[in-house]
N, C-alpha and C positions, 0 to 999 in steps of 0.2 A: 575285554574287547570294547572299543570306543563306540558309542552309539552314533546314529546318523548325524545328529545336530553337532556333536563335537567334531566330527570329521569335516563338516562344512565350515566351521569357524576358521577364519584366517586372520592372524594378528598382523596388522600392517603398521608401519612406522608413520609418525606424523613428521613430515619433512617439508622444508620450504624449497621445493623444486623451482628452478629458474629457467625460463625459456632462453633459447639462443637469441642473440641480439638482432639477427636478421629474420626472425620468425614472425608470422602473422600475429601471434600472441603478444610479442614484444611491441609491435606497432599499435595494437589495441590498447595496451597499457599506457603508452605514450599519449595516445589520443584522450584516454580517460583522465590522465593527469592534467591535460589542458582544460578539460571540463571541470575538474575538481577546483582548480584555481581561478577559473573564469569568474569575472566580476558579474554578479547578478543582483537582481532586486532593483527597486526604484520606480520604473515606469508604470507597472500595473499597480493601481491603488490597493492597499492592504485589504480593504473591505471587499474587494473582488477576488483578490488572490486567495484569501483564506476560505472563501466559499468553494473555489475550485479545489483547493487542497483538501477540504472536507470530503468532496466527491471522490477524489483519488484515494483517500484513506479508506473509503467504503469499498472501492474497487480492489484495493490491496487485501482488505479483510475478506470480502466475498471470494476473491480468486483463491486465497489460501484454503478456505473451507471447502471449496468445490474440488480442489485437488484431492482432498481427503474423502470425498464422496457426498458432501452436502449437495442436494439437488435443487436448491433455491436458485432460480435464474435471476439475472440482472433485472429483467422486466418485472418479475415478481417483487424483488427487493425494492425497486423504485416505488411501486404502488404502496407497499407497506410504509415506506418513509413518508409518502404524501398523506397517508391515512393517519400518521402521527404515532406509530407504534413506539412504545417506550423502550429505552435501551435495556431496562431490567426485566423485559418480557419473560414470561415463563414458557413461551413458545420455543422449543428446543433448537430448531434449525436457525431461527433468527437470533437467538441468544448466542449461539456459537459464533455468528458473524460479529455481533456487537462486542463479544469478549475480546476478539482480536483488535477491534477498534480501540478498546480500553487499554489493551497492552501496548499499542502503538503510542497512545497518549502518555502512558507511563514512561515509555522509552524517551520520548521527546522532552519530557519534563525532567528526567533524571540522568540522561546521558548527553554529553556534549563532546565537542572535538577534544580528543586527548583523555577523556574519562577512562578510568580503569574499570572495566566491566567485571563484576564480581559474581561469586556464586549467589550472593544475596539478591542481586539484580535478576539473575536467571530464575531463581526460586520465585520471586514475586511475579515475574512475567508469566511463568507457568501457572501459578495460582489464578491469575486473571484469565488466562486462556481457557481453563477448564472449569471456571467458577459456575457452580450450580447446574452443571450438565449431568445428565444421567450416566451411570456407569456402562461400559461396554458389556454386552454387544448392542444394547438398546441405544446408547448415546455415546458422546465423545468426551465424557468426563474422566476423572482420575480418582482412584482410591487412595492415592498418596500425593495430593497436590503440593507442588513446590519441593518435594523430596526426591532425591535420586532413587531410582527403582530398587526395591529390596527383592525383586523377583526377576526371573529370566523371561524374556519376551520373544515372540516370533513375529516377523514382518510378513504380512500377507502378500502373496504374489511376488515374493522376492527370494532369491537364492541366498541372500545374506543372513547369517545367524549373528545377531549382535553379541557383544562380549558378555560373559557371565556376570551376574549382578555383583559378585564380590570384587570384580575388576573395574566396575564403573567409576567409583570415586577416584581411582588412580588415573584413568584415562581422562576423566572430566577435569581434574586439576591440571593435567598436562595441557589440555586444550585452553584453559583459562590463562595459563602461563604463555602459551603460544600467541594468543591474541593481544596480550598486554605487554609483551616484551618490546623493547626498543629495536626497531629495524629501520633499514633505509626506507624513507617514505615511498620510494618507487615500488617497494615490495608490499605496501599496504593492501593493494587490490588482490594480489596473489593470496595474502593471508585471509582476506574475506572469502574468497572462493574456496580455499582449502578448508577453512573453518566450517563453512556450510556443509561440506561433505563429511568432515570429521564428526560434527554434531549428529548428523544423520546416522553415521556408522556406529557411534557409541549408543545411540538410542537411550539417552540417560533417564527417561521417565517411563512410567508404566503405560502412559497413553498421552497423546497430544504432541508427539515428537515432531511430526511433519509441520504442524502449525508453529511449533516452537522454533524450529530451525529457520523458518522463513522470516519471522520477526527478529530473530537473532541476527540475520543478515542485514536487516534494516538498521538495527542498533549499531552494527559494525560500520556501516556507511556513514552514520552520524558521527561515530567516534573518529572516523577518518576524514571528517570535515567536508562532507558533501553539502554543507550549507542549507540543510533542511530548515533550520530555525531562522534563517535570514533571507528566505525568499525562493527556495527551490522545492519543487514537488518531486518525490520519488515514488515509484511503484515497481520495486524489483520483482514482486511475485508475478507480474505480467510475463516475465521471461519464462517462468516455469509453467504457468497455466496455459500459455499459448499452445503448448503441445505436451500434455501430461505424460504420454508414453515416452516421448523423447527425453523428458526430464528424468524419469525413472531409469531409462536406458543409460543415460550419461552417468547417473549416480552409480549404477551397477558396474560400468566400465571402470570408474574410479575405485570401486571396491577391490579391484585386483591388486591395488598398490603399485602397479607398474608405472614407472615415471611417465612414459608416453601417454598412457591412458589418463593419468592424473592431470597432466598438462592439457590434454584434450578437454577434460572437464572444466578446467580454469578458462580455457578459450571459449567454451560454450557459455559459461556464466558471464564473463566480462564482455563478450561480443553483444550479448543480449542487454546487458546493463548500459553499454555505450549507446545502443540504438534507442533504448527507452529514455535515457537522459536527453539525447539530442532531440527526440520527438517532443517530449514534455516541456523542454525549455522554450519551445515556441509559445507556451502559455505565459511566458514572462514578457512577451511583446504586446503592448496595449492595442496596437493596430490589429494584430492577429486575433486577439481575444474579442475585439469588437466586431471585425468583419467576418471572421471564420467561426466564431462560437456564439456570441450573444445575439447578433442580428438574425442569423439563420435560425437560432432557437426560438426567437420571438415570432418569426414567420411560421415556423412549424406550429407553435402554440395558437397562432391566429387561424391557420388552416384547419386545425382540429377543434376550433371554437373553445379553447381553454381560456382565451381572453377575447374581449371585444375589440372592434376596430379602434374605438376611442382609447382603450387601455394600451393597445399596440402602439398607437401614435405617441402616447405619453412616454412609455418605456423605451421606445426607439429613440426619441429625442434625448432622453436621459443618458443612454449608453453611448450616444454619439458625442457627448461633451468630453472635453479633454480629461476631466477627473472622474467621469462616469457618476456624477452626482448633480443635484439641483436643489436650490432653495425652494421653499414653499411658494414664494412669490413668482419664481420662474416657472414652477410647475403650473401655476394658475394661468400664466401667459400662454403656455403650450396648449392648455385646454381650450382657451379662446373665449368665445362670446357668452358662455353660460353665465348665469347669475352667480354671485359669490357663494350662495348657499349650495347651488348645484355643483360648483367646482370643489367645494369642501367635501361634498358627498362622494364625488368621484375619487378624490385623493384618499378619503377614509376607506372606501371599498378596496382600493389597491393595498392599503396598509393592512386591512383585516385579512386579506388573502396572503399577506407576507411578501408581496411582490414589490412593495416600497418599504425600505428599511430606514428608519432614522439613524443617522450616524452616532447620535448621542441620545440617551434616554430623555424623552420629552423634547428632543431637538427638532428643528425645522429645516434641516438639510437631509436629503434622502438619496439613497442609492438603490439599485435594483437588488431584490432578493430572489434567489432561484434554487435554493437547496431543499426547501421543505414545502414546496407547492407544485402546482401543475406545470410550471416552467421547467421543472427538473426533467420531465419527459423529453422536452425539446433539447435541453442541454445534453442529455445522454445520447439522444439520437444523433446529434451533430458530432459528439465525441466518437461515436461508433463509425460514422461516415468518414471521419478524418483519421481512423485507425489508432485512436488512443485507447480503445477498449478491445481486449481479445474477444474474438467471436465465440470462443469456448464458454464465455460467461452466460450465453443465452442458449447453449445446447443442452438438450435433455440427456 
């Protein structure tokens, strides 16, 4: 007699289902293809862009851990960043977030458009995700980091029973072949959506599978040339953490293996991806960044007395320049009638706070810094108001 778990397991095939040409899913794929080849980069100075990118990388990391039950809110995380918490902290909840941050950095360093993603890539990503975390049930670590699970696992609050551990290597290699084989470029996005579900269905590791599958999706989008390394910001986890219950519900529907349900899953993923890319691409527009992000963030910081009126005037003048930078001599002109000594003190105070960043070590050309100081509160507030940040990141 078969036990309950054996009855519940359903072996489903990995297939590249294709939508009808006149379907909504097909239209979404066409629109995403336009975004993929859209020329980007250039107008927003790199020293501003990469600060914004760092913030969205944090949002990606925090969002993924919160889906798995990490209760750190965005507000709490921001305060810890301002305090200067080290990335190798022993604080479990924060380390879990920073581990994903490190995994994303590994992906961006080692995967480019057209890269063959290998088992070695996946193994290293998993090691980074679970690095120095406590074992379950206390923490989110792994007893077999980087290794395909040698044990059977159960997914909490799910009707899915993952494959037996003896079948995992076979399913995993099939998935690697699926994502790396040559297909019509217009099918790339379907491959990404289907691979996300398949990785979750296989559950290849003893723990960390949810976090793994979401950074895996990030890696696939880089492989498919969504230009992350040349000027685009991506935050695909925002799609899933916007409504965690819907995410799990759509995964469960795809678990049936029914073509209609699987294509519904693809439509859910790609519709969310399209919306996120269209929204975040606004941050490639220098006027938008100045008028909708930086200036409102400075006003917020002034209102909360995080900066003085004098500091506000200096930073406001800086971000209003075409290149969002000023030479020391120009900064002194902005300060006005103070003595040379007093002007130097004001500039030094802003540098010490990290709000003025030299573009070169020891250089005398400065831009605004906002990722590791009190200005970050204002930046996050403005991003929330402009719907760049899922509300769920601050829910208990």
